[in-house]
KOLBAKOL-782366 format. One line per field, with one value per residue (C-alpha): residue number from 1; x, y, z; residue in three letters. Coordinates in steps of 0.1 Angstrom, whole numbers, plus 2048, in hexadecimal, padded with zeros to 3 digits. Example, Ala and Ser with C-alpha at 12.3 -4.5 7.8 and 13.67 -1.06 7.14 Angstrom:
k <- 1, 2 .
x <- 87B, 889 .
y <- 7D3, 7F5 .
z <- 84E, 847 .
r <- ALA, SER .
This chain:
k <- 1, 2, 3, 4, 5, 6, 7, 8, 9, 10, 11, 12, 13, 14, 15, 16, 17, 18, 19, 20, 21, 22, 23, 24, 25, 26, 27, 28, 29, 30, 31, 32, 33, 34, 35, 36, 37, 38, 39, 40, 41, 42, 43, 44, 45, 46, 47, 48, 49, 50, 51, 52, 53, 54, 55, 56, 57, 58, 59, 60, 61, 62, 63, 64, 65, 66, 67, 68, 69, 70, 71, 72, 73, 74, 75, 76, 77, 78, 79, 80, 81, 82, 83, 84, 85, 86, 87, 88, 89, 90, 91, 92, 93, 94, 95, 96, 97, 98, 99, 100, 101, 102, 103, 104, 105, 106, 107, 108, 109, 110, 111, 112, 113, 114, 115, 116, 117, 118, 119, 120, 121, 122, 123, 124, 125, 126, 127, 128, 129, 130, 131, 132, 133, 134, 135, 136, 137, 138, 139, 140, 141, 142, 143, 144, 145, 146, 147, 148, 149, 150, 151, 152, 153, 154, 155, 156, 157, 158, 159, 160, 161, 162, 163, 164, 165, 166, 167, 168, 169, 170, 171, 172, 173, 174, 175, 176, 177, 178, 179, 180, 181, 182, 183, 184, 185, 186, 187, 188, 189, 190, 191, 192, 193, 194, 195, 196, 197, 198, 199, 200, 201, 202, 203, 204, 205, 206, 207, 208, 209, 210, 211, 212, 213, 214, 215, 216, 217, 218, 219, 220, 221, 222, 223, 224, 225, 226, 227, 228, 229, 230, 231, 232, 233, 234, 235, 236, 237, 238, 239, 240, 241, 242, 243, 244, 245, 246, 247, 248, 249, 250, 251, 252, 253, 254, 255, 256, 257, 258, 259, 260, 261, 262, 263, 264, 265, 266, 267, 268, 269, 270, 271, 272, 273, 274, 275, 276, 277, 278, 279, 280, 281, 282, 283, 284, 285, 286, 287, 288 .
x <- D00, D1A, D0C, D2C, D4C, D70, D75, D51, D55, D77, D78, D54, D4A, D3B, D17, D0E, CFA, CF0, CCB, CC6, CAD, C8B, C85, C7E, C71, C76, C69, C6A, C6C, C6C, C76, C93, C92, C9C, CA2, CA0, CB9, CB5, C9C, C9A, C7A, C76, C5F, C60, C4F, C2B, C2A, C08, C0E, C30, C2A, C23, C38, C2D, C3D, C54, C66, C85, C8F, CB2, CC3, CE3, CEA, CE5, CF9, CDB, CF0, CF5, CD1, CC6, CD7, CC5, CA9, C86, C89, CAC, CA8, C9C, CBC, CD3, CC4, CC9, CED, CF5, CE2, CF2, D15, D0E, CFF, CDF, CB9, CA2, C7C, C6C, C49, C36, C1A, BFC, BFE, BEF, C05, BE8, BEC, C07, C02, C23, C3D, C5E, C76, C99, CAD, CD1, CDE, CC1, C9E, C82, C5E, C46, C22, C0B, BE7, BCF, BD8, BF6, BF9, BEF, BFB, BF5, C02, C0B, C0A, BFF, C1A, C23, C48, C4D, C45, C3B, C28, C24, C23, C18, C15, C06, BF1, C0D, C18, C3D, C42, C38, C42, C3E, C51, C4E, C5E, C63, C78, C77, C6C, C85, C75, C58, C59, C74, C94, CB1, CCE, CEA, D05, D25, D42, D5D, D83, D94, D93, DAE, DC3, DBE, DC1, DB8, DDB, DE8, DC7, DC2, DE4, DDC, DBA, DC9, DE4, DC8, DB6, DD5, DDD, DB8, DBA, DDA, DCD, DEC, DE0, DFF, DFA, DD6, DDE, DF5, DDC, DBC, DB3, DC0, D9D, D97, DBA, DB5, D94, DA7, DC3, DAA, D99, DBB, DBB, D9B, D99, D83, D9A, DA9, D85, D7F, D9E, D91, D70, D80, D93, D73, D61, D7D, D78, D8F, D97, D93, D9C, D97, D82, D80, D84, D85, D99, DA0, DBB, DAD, D95, D93, D76, D7C, D64, D6F, D63, D6F, D66, D5E, D6D, D4C, D4C, D32, D38, D44, D3E, D46, D52, D72, D76, D98, DA4, DC6, DD6, DFA, E01, DF7, DD7, DC5, DA6, D88, D6B, D66, D42, D3C, D21, D20, D08, D09 .
y <- 707, 6F7, 6F2, 6EB, 6FE, 6EE, 6F2, 6E8, 6C6, 6BE, 6CC, 6C5, 6E7, 6E1, 6EA, 6FF, 6EB, 706, 712, 735, 74E, 74C, 728, 709, 6E7, 6CB, 6B6, 690, 685, 660, 657, 671, 68E, 6B0, 6CA, 6ED, 706, 725, 737, 753, 765, 77C, 783, 76B, 767, 75E, 73E, 749, 76E, 779, 79E, 795, 78A, 774, 76E, 750, 73F, 728, 712, 701, 6E6, 6FB, 720, 738, 757, 771, 78E, 77D, 773, 797, 7A3, 788, 793, 784, 76A, 761, 75A, 737, 730, 742, 72E, 70D, 715, 71B, 6FC, 6E6, 6F1, 6E8, 6C7, 6D2, 6CE, 6EB, 6F1, 70C, 718, 72F, 744, 754, 779, 782, 76A, 757, 734, 71E, 717, 705, 6F0, 6E3, 6CD, 6C4, 6A9, 6A1, 692, 697, 68F, 6A8, 6AA, 6C4, 6CC, 6E6, 6F1, 70B, 703, 6EE, 6E2, 6F7, 71B, 72E, 751, 766, 787, 790, 789, 7AE, 7B2, 791, 76C, 762, 742, 71D, 705, 6E1, 6C6, 6A6, 698, 68D, 669, 670, 692, 69F, 6C2, 6D5, 6F9, 718, 738, 75D, 76C, 790, 790, 7A1, 7BA, 7C2, 7E1, 7FB, 7F0, 7E6, 7FF, 7FB, 7E5, 7F8, 7F1, 7DD, 7DD, 7EC, 7E5, 7CD, 7D7, 7C8, 7A3, 7A1, 7A9, 78D, 77D, 77A, 769, 750, 747, 745, 72E, 718, 719, 70C, 6F1, 6E6, 6E2, 6CE, 6B9, 6C4, 6BA, 6C5, 6E9, 6EA, 6E0, 6FE, 716, 70D, 715, 6FE, 6F1, 6E9, 6DB, 6C4, 6B7, 6B1, 69E, 688, 681, 67A, 657, 64D, 635, 64D, 66B, 669, 66B, 68A, 69B, 692, 6A1, 6C0, 6C4, 6BF, 6DB, 6F4, 710, 70D, 732, 74A, 76E, 785, 7A3, 7B4, 7B0, 7BE, 7B5, 7C0, 7B3, 790, 787, 78E, 788, 787, 788, 771, 767, 750, 734, 710, 6F6, 6F5, 71B, 723, 744, 73F, 75A, 755, 762, 756, 75C, 75B, 760, 768, 74A, 74C, 76B, 75E, 75F, 73E, 735, 72D, 72A, 72B, 72E, 72E, 72B, 728, 731, 72A .
z <- D65, D7A, D9D, DAF, DAF, DAF, DD4, DDD, DCA, DD7, DFA, E04, E14, E36, E3D, E5B, E73, E8A, E85, E78, E87, E75, E6E, E82, E75, E5E, E42, E3F, E1B, E13, E36, E38, E50, E43, E5E, E51, E60, E4A, E36, E1C, E10, DF2, DD5, DB9, D97, D95, D7E, D70, D6A, D5E, D69, D8E, DAB, DC9, DEC, DED, E09, E05, E22, E23, E38, E35, E3F, E21, E16, E19, E0D, DEC, DE9, DF0, DD0, DBB, DA3, DAB, D8F, D99, DBF, DBA, DA6, DBF, DDD, DCA, DC2, DE6, DF1, DD7, DE0, E04, DFB, E0C, E08, DFD, E02, DED, DF6, DDE, DEB, DDA, DD3, DF4, E08, E17, E0A, DFC, DD6, DCF, DDF, DD2, DE5, DDC, DED, DE4, DCF, DB8, DC4, DC3, DCC, DBF, DCA, DBD, DC2, DCE, DF4, DFB, E1E, E3C, E41, E60, E60, E7F, E6B, E48, E2F, E29, E31, E43, E3E, E61, E67, E69, E4B, E4E, E34, E3F, E23, E0B, E08, E04, E16, E38, E44, E65, E63, E74, E65, E6B, E4E, E3F, E1A, E03, DEA, E02, E18, E17, E05, E1C, E20, E07, E15, E1F, E08, E19, E13, DF5, DD0, DC4, DA5, D83, D85, DA9, DB7, DCE, DD5, DAE, DA9, DC4, DB5, D91, D9E, DAD, D8B, D7A, D94, D91, D6B, D6F, D8A, DA0, DC3, DD4, DC6, DCE, DF1, DF5, DE7, DFA, E1E, E3A, E3F, E1B, E17, E35, E26, E05, E16, E27, E06, DF5, E05, DF7, DD9, DC6, DCA, DA6, D98, DAE, D9F, D7C, D85, D92, D71, D5E, D71, D71, D57, D39, D3B, D57, D61, D7E, D75, D97, DBD, DE0, DFE, E21, E39, E3D, E20, DFA, DE1, DBB, D9F, D82, D5F, D45, D2C, D31, D19, D07, D01, D1D, D2F, D54, D70, D94, DB6, DC8, DED, DFE, E22, E2F, E42, E51, E3E, E1C, E07, E03, DEF, E05, DEC, DC7, DB8, D93, D7B, D55, D3A, D15 .
r <- UNK, UNK, UNK, UNK, UNK, UNK, UNK, UNK, UNK, UNK, UNK, UNK, UNK, UNK, UNK, UNK, UNK, UNK, UNK, UNK, UNK, UNK, UNK, UNK, UNK, UNK, UNK, UNK, UNK, UNK, UNK, UNK, UNK, UNK, UNK, UNK, UNK, UNK, UNK, UNK, UNK, UNK, UNK, UNK, UNK, UNK, UNK, UNK, UNK, UNK, UNK, UNK, UNK, UNK, UNK, UNK, UNK, UNK, UNK, UNK, UNK, UNK, UNK, UNK, UNK, UNK, UNK, UNK, UNK, UNK, UNK, UNK, UNK, UNK, UNK, UNK, UNK, UNK, UNK, UNK, UNK, UNK, UNK, UNK, UNK, UNK, UNK, UNK, UNK, UNK, UNK, UNK, UNK, UNK, UNK, UNK, UNK, UNK, UNK, UNK, UNK, UNK, UNK, UNK, UNK, UNK, UNK, UNK, UNK, UNK, UNK, UNK, UNK, UNK, UNK, UNK, UNK, UNK, UNK, UNK, UNK, UNK, UNK, UNK, UNK, UNK, UNK, UNK, UNK, UNK, UNK, UNK, UNK, UNK, UNK, UNK, UNK, UNK, UNK, UNK, UNK, UNK, UNK, UNK, UNK, UNK, UNK, UNK, UNK, UNK, UNK, UNK, UNK, UNK, UNK, UNK, UNK, UNK, UNK, UNK, UNK, UNK, UNK, UNK, UNK, UNK, UNK, UNK, UNK, UNK, UNK, UNK, UNK, UNK, UNK, UNK, UNK, UNK, UNK, UNK, UNK, UNK, UNK, UNK, UNK, UNK, UNK, UNK, UNK, UNK, UNK, UNK, UNK, UNK, UNK, UNK, UNK, UNK, UNK, UNK, UNK, UNK, UNK, UNK, UNK, UNK, UNK, UNK, UNK, UNK, UNK, UNK, UNK, UNK, UNK, UNK, UNK, UNK, UNK, UNK, UNK, UNK, UNK, UNK, UNK, UNK, UNK, UNK, UNK, UNK, UNK, UNK, UNK, UNK, UNK, UNK, UNK, UNK, UNK, UNK, UNK, UNK, UNK, UNK, UNK, UNK, UNK, UNK, UNK, UNK, UNK, UNK, UNK, UNK, UNK, UNK, UNK, UNK, UNK, UNK, UNK, UNK, UNK, UNK, UNK, UNK, UNK, UNK, UNK, UNK, UNK, UNK, UNK, UNK, UNK, UNK, UNK, UNK, UNK, UNK, UNK, UNK, UNK, UNK, UNK, UNK, UNK, UNK .
């Protein structure tokens, strides 16, 4: 799986610094303070019994796309959260509760660029719940007895998969024609430019914000290496399989192949700027 998309690597997507409703607190890991600004709760797999699900809580130092996470299957939510956090160069703390949601039995921390800390046991840290963990994870978690990691976090987050299902989202925009119409042409042009390392063409196809970041990076000594990395991460073959758009934004579903033959799937988001479609974000993953 490729954790970063083309635009995420090159243009350094900015993380949202404003705290989201439902979480307040931080962890200190090896002297580094990690302030959590968003959280997602859902049922996840029980590591000891395949047929059972347990409540889980993911905390992130960057804002999460909860609509995308709500559609993930229980055994896919952790990967889905990780992909978003990796793309934003953020940190992630995952808490796994017991079946009754009364104690924390597992903790996993990821800190970029690749450091992690895992703790498991019958009762990890101190958990105080405001209400029983039925449809919400609402309480306070504190970890103070670990040499490397200290945490103090308050949270109040609805648990996906518990209680009545949320209403189906209303469809937005209209379906694009085969190939994705004009937004599809813009994305495929960016794909070709990325494979070729054509920086000028890439600048003309990305959003102004992304293009400005790219121009700033262009003056760095390591910029040629960044371009080679982009070329290496770009799918060898790609096509647009579907898409939707309204007057100001478009979203494409893509698939293709990596140079090693792995299947690539992904989502491309575009916005209209100055009357033209520009690529805002590309998220891909590959699987052999």
